[in-house]
N, C-alpha and C positions, 0 to 999 in steps of 0.2 A: 718619209719626210713628205711635209706640204708644199704642194710647189704651186705656182703661178704662172702659164707660159701665155706670154703677150705672143702675138701674129702678128704679122704688118698690115695696115691698113691700105684699103684699096688707094687710098688717095696717095701714097706715097710710093708705089708702085714701081714707079720710073727712078728713083735712088734706094733701093731696096736694101742694098748694101750698105750704106750709113744709116740708115734709117734703124737697121736690125743690131748694129753694134753700138746703137744710143742706148744711155740709162734712161734718156726720158722723148717724149714727144708732144707738139704742142702743135693746134692748129690755129689759122687765120680767122675760121668760123667756127660756130658753134657745133658741136658734136655729140648724137645722140647714140647711147648705148642699151641694149636689152639686157639684165641681169638675169639669170635663170637660176635660182638657189637648189642648183641640183649638180653634181658631180658627172662627169663623162665615164668615170669609172664605175662598174658593175659593184652593188653595197658599197663605196664611197660616200663620204662627206664632202659639200665644198658649193660651189656654184661655176655658171660659164657663162663668159659676157659675149654678147655677138655685137659687131655695128650697125649700120644704118644700112648696109648693103646685106645684112646675114651672113656674114663671114663671124668664125670665133678668131676673138681676138686677147681675150686671157681665159685662165682657167687655176681654179684654185680647185686643191684634189686633197683633201685629207684623207684617202683611203678608208679605214675602220677606223679612224680617231676623230673625234671631236672637239671643236675648240681647245686646241692645240695652245701650248704656250710660246711656239715659234714656226712660223712659216716662209717661204722663201719667192721672191721676185724673180724671175728668169725671164730673158730674150726668146727669140725664136730658137737660135742653134743652143740651146741649154746654159747660155753663158749667166752667172749668179747677179743680178741687178743691184739686190738689198734683200736682207732679212729684217725679218719684223720680230719683235722679240718682246716677250711680257716682262715687266722688271718684278721682280719678286720683293716682298715687305715692303710694296705702296700701300697706304693705307686706302684711299677712292679709287686705284687702278692706274698704272700707267704702260703704253706701247710703246717701245722706239721702234724706229727703221733704220739701220745701219747698211747704206749703201759700198758698193764694193767697185773698187777698181783692178780689173785683169780678175787676178785669182784670189787678190787679198781685200779685205776689210778693213774700216776706219772703225774696230769694235770699241775704240776710247771716246767717241764722241758719233753721237747717231745724227742722221743726217733729217730727219723727223721726229716729235714726240708728242703722244695723244696723251691727254691727262684728264680726267674727270673735274670740272668745277658743278659749284655749286650756286650760280647766278642767273636770276633772269630765266629765259627760253633756251640760253645756251645748256648742253648739257657736257661740252666737250671742247677743251682747248687745243690746238695743233700747232705747233713751233716748229718752223724749218728754216734749219741753217742755211745761210747764204752767205756771198762776199762779200754783203753789206756790212757796216757797222753795226745794224740792228736784224735779226732775226726776225722773216717774215711770220706772223701770224694767225691763225683763223679759227674760226670758233665753228661747232656743230650744233645747230638747231635743229630739235626734232618736231619736227610737224604732225598733228592730228587732225584728221578731217574726216567724219564719221565712222567706218570702220577698218580705214586705211591708214596705214602709219608710213610716213617716210622721213626725211629730213633734207635740210640743208647747209651748203661748207659756205661761209662768208668770211671776208678779208676783215678780219679784225678791228682795223684802222676806220674804215671807212664803210663797214657794213656791204659792203657790195657782195653781189650773188658770184659765188666761184664755179659748182655743182650743184646738183639736184636732186634726190631720189625717191621717186614715189613708187604708188603701184600702176603697172600698165594698162593703160585702156586701150580698145581698141579704138577705130575713128569714128564708130556710131556710137561710143562712149560707153561700151560694156567693158566691164574692169576684167582682167584675165586674174588666174587665181592668187593666191598672198603669198605665193614664190617666184612670180615675174614680175620684175622690177623695170621700172624705167629711170638710165642717170642719164642727165643733160648737162655737158661740161661745157662751159663759156668758152670764147676764142682766147688763146694764146694761153692758157693755162697748164701746165706739165700734167698728161694724162698716166703716167705711172705715179707720180705721187696721190692724185686722186683716186687709182684704184687701190694705191697703201691703205689710203685712209678708208675708203669702204672696205677693205678688207679688215680694218682693226675694228670696224663698228658692228660688221657680222661677226669675228670674234667675241665681242663685247657681247651683242645682244644673241649670242648662244644659237646663231643660225649657221655655222660652219663649222 
């Protein structure tokens, strides 16, 4: 089974017990992560995500299978947070994230859904269910600059930037390999949601 293992961020060490059991994490400041498109499992497929302190905070391990139709997001203790599932028989492609409550999942209604769209620069639409009358909607906009390939996650109504993924560069301006990416998440954004979207995009792009 493919799994994502988030660990506690160093900024939340004072409240480790509450953070570990929470299905979401947001910071009051912009957070930067490094995504290495390599699994820590020998001969496995996946990626490893580091925070700005160089600590591993997320892992995607597909072992010997690439581009699986289902992956799991888990917390530090191995508790399942949600499952990302590819919906079958979808014409343009559809991925759904089902949130877990304890040991049970809400299979009847996905927490978020990613669908391909053919409109302008945006390539995918993300719909997130919430307690509000209307769900939150985001779009994934692909970025192509020179030889690098990245994307942005935007709030659908306002177009405000939520997160951005690009090829990582050293302070000197030298770009690292195409398998090393830089993820910037804006303040007050659920990191687990962004990692879910990033994981879906990686599966769609056949990089996981």
